[in-house]
N, C-alpha and C positions, 0 to 999 in steps of 0.2 A: 188166847189167839197166838201169842208170841212163843211158839215152841221151837225147839232146836231143829226139827225137820223143816219147818218153814224157813228159818234163817238159812239153812243149807241151800234150799231152792232159790231164795232171793240172791244169795251170794253167787250161785252159778249163773243166774240171769245177768247180774251186774258184771260178772267177769266176761260174759259174752259181749256185753255192750262195750266194756273197756277194751277188749281185744279188737273190736271193730274200730273204735276211735284211734287206737294205737296204730292199726294198719293204715288208716287214712292219714294219720299224722305225718307219715313219711312221704306223702304225695302232694299233689296240688289240690286246692279246694277254694271255693269262693268265700269271701269274707265281706262284711258290711257292718254298719253301725245301726242298732235299733234306736239309739239316741246318742247324742254326743258323749263320747267316752265310754259307751256301752257296746263293745264289739260282740259279734256273733258270726258263726261260720256255718256252712252247709252241713258240716259233720254234726254240729249241735242238733240239727233237725233230724238227721238220719238216726242218731243214737236215741233221740227222744221217741221216735216212732217205734224203734225196736223195743225199748223199755215198756212203752205203753201196751204194745201187743202182748208181750210176754207176761207182764205183771197183771194186766187185766184178765188174761186167761187163767192166771194162778188164783186170783181172788176177784171174781166178777162182781161181787157185792161192794167192793171198795171204790171210793171216789178217787179223783185224780187232780193233782195240782203240780204243775211243772213250769219251770221258767220258759220253756219253749212251746207251750200249748196255751191257746186262748182259754182263759179261766171260765169255768162253768159253775154257777151258784148251786147246782145240784149237789156238789160235794158237801155243802154245809149241813145237809140233812143226814150225812153218813157218819156212822161211828168209826168206820175204818176209812182211811184215806192214804193213798200213796203220795208222798211228797218227794219230788225228783228234781235234781239238777243234772242234765245229761252230760255236761262238761262244766264243772266248777273250776274256774281259773282259765276261761277261754283266752284271755290275753296271753298267758304263758303258752297255751296250746298253739295259738297262731304264731308266736315267736319261736316255736320249736324248743321251748324250755320244759322242764319236767314238773313244774309246780301246778299240775292240774289233776283232776280226778273225776270219776263218775260217782255221783252221790244218790243213794236211794234210801228212803226211810218209809216205814209204815207207822202211821199215827192212829192211835185208838183213843177215843174220848179226849182229844186235844193234846195228847202227849205221845212222843215217839216210843214205840215198843220194839221195833227192829231197825237196825241201821247198818248199811254197808257202804264203805268208801273204798274204791278201787283205783289205785294210781299205778297204771301198768308200766310207765317208763321207770318208775322208782322200784318196781317189783314189790309193791306194798298192797296188801288187802286187809282192811280193817273191818271188823264185824262186832256187833253188839246186840244183845237181847236184854230187855228189861228183866232184871233179877238174875241174869246169866253172865254178867261180866262183859268186859271189852277185851278184844284180842287183835293182835297184829301178826299175821302169818303164823297163826297157831300159838303165839306166846301171849299169856295173860298180861294185861296192862295195869299199871298203878300210877297215880299221879305222884308228884314229888311231895316230900314231907316238910317242905319249907314253911317256916313260921315267921321269918323276918322279911318284911316287904322290901327294904333296901337290899339291893343286890339281886333281886328277882330277875329271871330271864324272860324276855318277851319277844316274839317274832315281829320286828318292825324294821323299816328302812332307816329311820332316824328317830332320835329322842328329843323332845322339847327340853329347854333348859331346866324346867322344873322337875324333870324326870331323869336327870343325869346320874342319879344314884342307882338306876336300873341297868341291866345288861341286855344288849341286843343279841339276838340269835337270828339265823337265816330265816327269811320270810318268803315262802312260796306265794304265788298269786292267789291260789285257792284258799279262801278263809276256812273251808272245811279241813284242809290239811293243817292249817295253823292251829285249829282247835284240837285236831288229832295229836299234835305235838304236845299239848298240855296233857292229854290222856296218857301219852307214852312217857311222861316225865321228862321230855326233851325241852320243855318250856314250863315256867311256873304259872304264867297267866297269859291270857289273850283278852284284849279289850277293844271295842269299837264304840265310838260316840256319834253314830249317825244311824239313819234308818236303814234297816237291812231286810232281806226277804226270807221267808220261811224256808224256801228250798235251798238256800245257801248253807244252812247249818242244821237242818232237822236230823240228819244222820249223825253228824259229828257231835251234836249236843248229847245224844244218847251215849256215844262213845265216851265222852268226857265224864258224864254222870256215872256210868257204869265202872269207870276207872277210879272213881272217888272224888272227882272235882265238884265244886259248887258252881252252878251255872245260873245266871240271872240276866236281866237286861242291864243296861249301863248304870242304872241308878238303884239296882238291887231288887227289882220286882220279878216275880215268877213269870216264866215264858209260857204262853199257850199257843197251840198250833191249830190250823184249819179255821182261821178267823176270816170274817168277811173281807177285810183288807189284810192280806197275808204278809204283814210286816210287823216289826217291833222296833223299838228304839234302842239300838246298840245291843251288845252282848258282852257279858263278863264271865269268862270261864277261868277258874283259878283253883290252885291247891287250897283246900279248906282252911289251912292255917293263915292264909294271906288274903282271902276273898274280901273280908270286911275292910281291910286296909286299902285294898285296890279300889273298891267302890268309893271309899272316902276320899282317896287321892283324886279321883276323876269326877266326883259328884258335881262340883260347881261347873266344871267345863261341860259336863253332860247336860245340866239344866240350862245353861246358856245356849248350847247347840239345839236343844229341844225347843226352846222358846223362839228360835229363829225360823223354825219350820212353819 
């Protein structure tokens, strides 16, 4: 299913959605909170409708899972499912910062096989196809070759005392863009130890994998998509030479956080 021609079509649709979001980014738009600390804006919904119209026309047989669409259990019976975040990094979008992107993935049998991440303010378009590599603006990507965990670069705002042997690099609000930094070798690893949604990282996980990263949940388990509850506990994307050490560093913290849920 994941051929180069389909990826080109999906990339064009994602670019159209990103251009619409970018155009609206310069103007006024309504914003509100879906839940405390979870902002949304009217542009999220506009972009979501565009993507659903275009992608559903491209593959009518595919199911649909998006942050901004009411979930429908029909998708669970589908081998193919679009998993979409119309604006990943809405907080940066609302603040007129550049750390947001349109994220589109096609999942087949619970794993992403196509992924596109379009960050128009940054002029970045990331694409990946299972078995076909990961690319940024036409340049093939490869993760870092780091093998020593101490000194590893990670996109965070601050480091706990226990992690002061690591290096901070710039952190966009979009977790998809942070994972793309690992794919591009701009960071050595990205880790979260909280529950996250499938739509946040479906495309960027494929980018990271195709660039050579090892990607699991926060305690080292394989990730599966199109689940009845479309969430998993944390994510760990790292250069293969440090993945095990990164998981080991965060394991106890992750287990404690998981137990509190």
